N, C-alpha and C positions, 0 to 999 in steps of 0.2 A: 232281153231274154226273160227277165223276171216276170213280165207281163204274161207269159205263157203260164205261169204258175200262180200269180197273184194279180187280180184286176187293179187298175189304177185306183188309188185312194184306199187300198186295203190297209187295215191297221195291223202291222206285223207283230205287235205285242201280244195278239191273241194266238199266236203260233208258239209252240215249244221250240227250244234251242235244238232239239233233235230233228224236228220237222224242217227247220231252216237249214240245218247242216245236210239233211238228205237232199234238198233242192241244190245246195251249193255243190254237193258231190256229184250230182247228176250233170249240172252245167259245167263242171270242171273236167268231167270225163266224156265231154261230147266233142267230137272232131270238128274243126272249123277250117273253112276254106281259106280264110286269110292266114292261118298258121300252116299251110301246106297240108292240110287234113290231119294234122296232129291235134291232140287234145291239149288244152292249156296245162294239164298236169304233166303230160309227156315233155312239153317244151320247157316248162319250169325245171323239171328234174334234169334235163340236159344242160341247161344254163347253169345251175347250181353245181353240177359236176364238173363244169369248165372253170369255175372260180377257184383261184389259187388261195 
């Protein structure tokens, strides 16, 4: 999925931490079929809430 934002061979050191964080946030808030159309963030929150 990162290839949608950065072409293969891209030097990520030329991007700021804020720019990389923005891409990570977009990816983590994107629903995925394999997760039952939940976002990774939603599923992670549910899993953390069930841990004792």
